[in-house]
C-alpha positions as CSV (number, residue, x, y, z in Angstrom):
1,M,-16.5,-16.4,-39.2
2,S,-14.7,-18.4,-41.8
3,T,-16.2,-20.7,-44.3
4,P,-15.1,-24.4,-44.2
5,R,-12.6,-25.3,-46.9
6,S,-12.5,-28.7,-48.5
7,T,-9.3,-30.5,-47.7
8,T,-9.9,-33.3,-50.3
9,A,-7.9,-33.2,-53.5
10,L,-9.5,-32.6,-56.8
11,H,-10.1,-35.6,-58.9
12,E,-7.6,-35.8,-61.8
13,Q,-9.7,-36.9,-64.8
14,P,-7.4,-38.9,-67.2
15,I,-7.1,-37.0,-70.5
16,P,-6.9,-39.2,-73.6
17,V,-3.6,-39.1,-75.6
18,R,-5.7,-38.0,-78.6
19,A,-7.0,-34.9,-76.7
20,K,-3.5,-34.0,-75.5
21,L,-2.2,-34.2,-79.1
22,A,-5.0,-32.1,-80.5
23,A,-4.5,-29.6,-77.8
24,A,-0.8,-29.4,-78.4
25,W,-1.3,-29.0,-82.2
26,T,-3.9,-26.3,-81.5
27,S,-1.4,-24.5,-79.2
28,F,1.3,-24.9,-81.9
29,M,-1.0,-23.3,-84.5
30,F,-1.8,-20.4,-82.3
31,L,1.9,-19.7,-81.8
32,Y,2.7,-20.3,-85.5
33,A,0.0,-17.9,-86.7
34,Y,0.5,-15.3,-83.9
35,V,4.2,-15.0,-84.5
36,D,3.4,-14.3,-88.1
37,I,0.8,-11.7,-87.3
38,L,3.0,-10.0,-84.8
39,N,5.7,-9.9,-87.5
40,F,3.6,-7.3,-89.3
41,F,4.5,-4.8,-86.6
42,T,8.3,-5.3,-87.3
43,P,9.5,-2.1,-89.0
44,G,9.6,-2.4,-92.8
45,V,7.7,-5.7,-93.1
46,I,4.6,-4.2,-94.5
47,Q,6.5,-2.1,-97.0
48,E,8.4,-5.3,-98.2
49,I,5.0,-7.1,-98.6
50,L,3.6,-4.1,-100.5
51,D,6.8,-4.3,-102.7
52,G,5.9,-7.9,-103.4
53,R,8.5,-9.7,-101.2
54,V,8.5,-11.8,-98.1
55,F,11.9,-12.4,-96.7
56,E,13.8,-13.5,-99.9
57,F,10.7,-14.7,-101.7
58,D,8.6,-13.0,-104.3
59,L,5.0,-12.9,-103.6
60,S,3.3,-15.3,-106.1
61,Q,0.8,-18.0,-106.3
62,T,3.6,-20.5,-105.6
63,F,4.6,-18.6,-102.4
64,S,1.0,-18.4,-101.3
65,T,0.3,-22.1,-102.0
66,T,3.5,-23.1,-100.2
67,S,2.6,-21.0,-97.2
68,L,-0.9,-22.3,-97.1
69,T,0.4,-25.9,-97.2
70,L,2.8,-25.2,-94.4
71,M,-0.1,-23.9,-92.3
72,A,-2.6,-26.5,-93.4
73,I,-0.5,-29.5,-92.3
74,P,-0.4,-28.7,-88.6
75,I,-4.0,-27.4,-88.8
76,L,-5.1,-30.8,-90.1
77,M,-3.0,-32.6,-87.6
78,I,-5.5,-31.4,-85.0
79,V,-8.4,-33.3,-86.6
80,L,-6.2,-36.2,-87.7
81,S,-4.9,-36.7,-84.2
82,A,-8.5,-37.1,-82.9
83,T,-9.9,-39.1,-85.8
84,L,-7.3,-41.4,-87.4
85,P,-7.0,-45.0,-86.1
86,A,-4.5,-45.1,-83.3
87,A,-1.6,-46.6,-85.2
88,M,-1.9,-44.1,-88.0
89,A,-2.4,-41.2,-85.7
90,R,0.6,-42.2,-83.7
91,T,2.7,-42.5,-86.9
92,A,1.6,-39.2,-88.1
93,N,2.4,-37.6,-84.8
94,L,5.9,-39.1,-85.0
95,I,6.7,-37.9,-88.5
96,V,5.1,-34.5,-88.9
97,P,6.8,-32.9,-85.9
98,V,10.2,-34.1,-87.0
99,L,9.5,-32.5,-90.4
100,Y,8.4,-29.2,-88.7
101,V,11.4,-28.6,-86.5
102,P,13.5,-27.5,-89.4
103,V,10.7,-25.5,-90.9
104,T,10.2,-23.8,-87.6
105,V,13.9,-23.1,-87.0
106,F,14.3,-21.7,-90.6
107,N,11.9,-18.9,-89.6
108,V,14.6,-17.2,-87.6
109,V,17.1,-17.0,-90.6
110,G,17.8,-13.4,-91.5
111,E,15.5,-11.9,-88.8
112,S,16.7,-8.9,-86.9
113,W,14.2,-9.3,-83.9
114,I,16.0,-12.4,-82.6
115,L,14.4,-12.2,-79.1
116,F,10.9,-12.2,-80.6
117,Y,11.5,-14.9,-83.1
118,G,13.8,-16.9,-80.7
119,L,11.0,-17.0,-78.1
120,G,8.5,-18.0,-80.7
121,I,10.7,-20.7,-82.1
122,V,11.7,-22.1,-78.7
123,L,8.0,-22.4,-77.7
124,E,7.1,-24.0,-81.0
125,V,9.9,-26.5,-80.8
126,L,8.9,-27.3,-77.2
127,L,5.3,-28.1,-78.3
128,L,6.7,-30.3,-81.2
129,A,8.8,-32.1,-78.7
130,L,5.7,-32.6,-76.4
131,I,3.9,-34.0,-79.5
132,L,6.7,-36.4,-80.2
133,R,6.8,-37.5,-76.6
134,L,3.1,-38.0,-76.4
135,A,3.1,-40.0,-79.6
136,W,6.1,-42.0,-78.7
137,T,4.6,-43.0,-75.2
138,W,1.1,-43.6,-76.6
139,P,-0.4,-46.2,-74.2
140,R,-0.7,-49.7,-75.4
141,T,-3.4,-52.2,-74.4
142,A,-2.4,-55.6,-73.3
143,P,-4.2,-58.6,-74.7
144,S,-7.1,-59.6,-72.5
145,A,-7.4,-63.0,-70.8
146,T,-10.3,-63.8,-73.0
147,S,-8.5,-63.0,-76.2
148,P,-7.7,-65.9,-78.7
149,D,-4.0,-65.4,-77.9
150,R,-4.4,-66.4,-74.3
151,E,-1.8,-69.1,-74.5
152,A,0.7,-66.6,-75.8
153,V,-0.1,-64.3,-72.8
154,R,0.7,-67.2,-70.3
155,A,4.0,-68.0,-72.1
């Protein structure tokens, strides 16, 4: 005996653009952080850190502050995408991804594990492109018929 299966389609609940942006920034941050964490398993990386160097940079307060800033901006974009007024959130989501594409691509410079970094960078850039697309196509509301500009709507 078989159980009856529903043939009706699932209801697709519309997801607000703010939620989509926050989810995309969250995904970006997971990739951004996880690529850095997995990098510790690359031979020689831990020794370089113990020797006081990361890539070509000396470990210092300046390096750590710069790294924190580079991580903090996308982290803050999660909450800013959800809380800023729409026009400001849209503008921020059009500017920040454009600034992060070169930062993201720079991470592959000098790396020997090109497949690992290449995949990470491709995924991160795809998420940045999605963020740009979501911000660029942010839905607009048309003036209502009861608004003071009703005559402008008729024209």
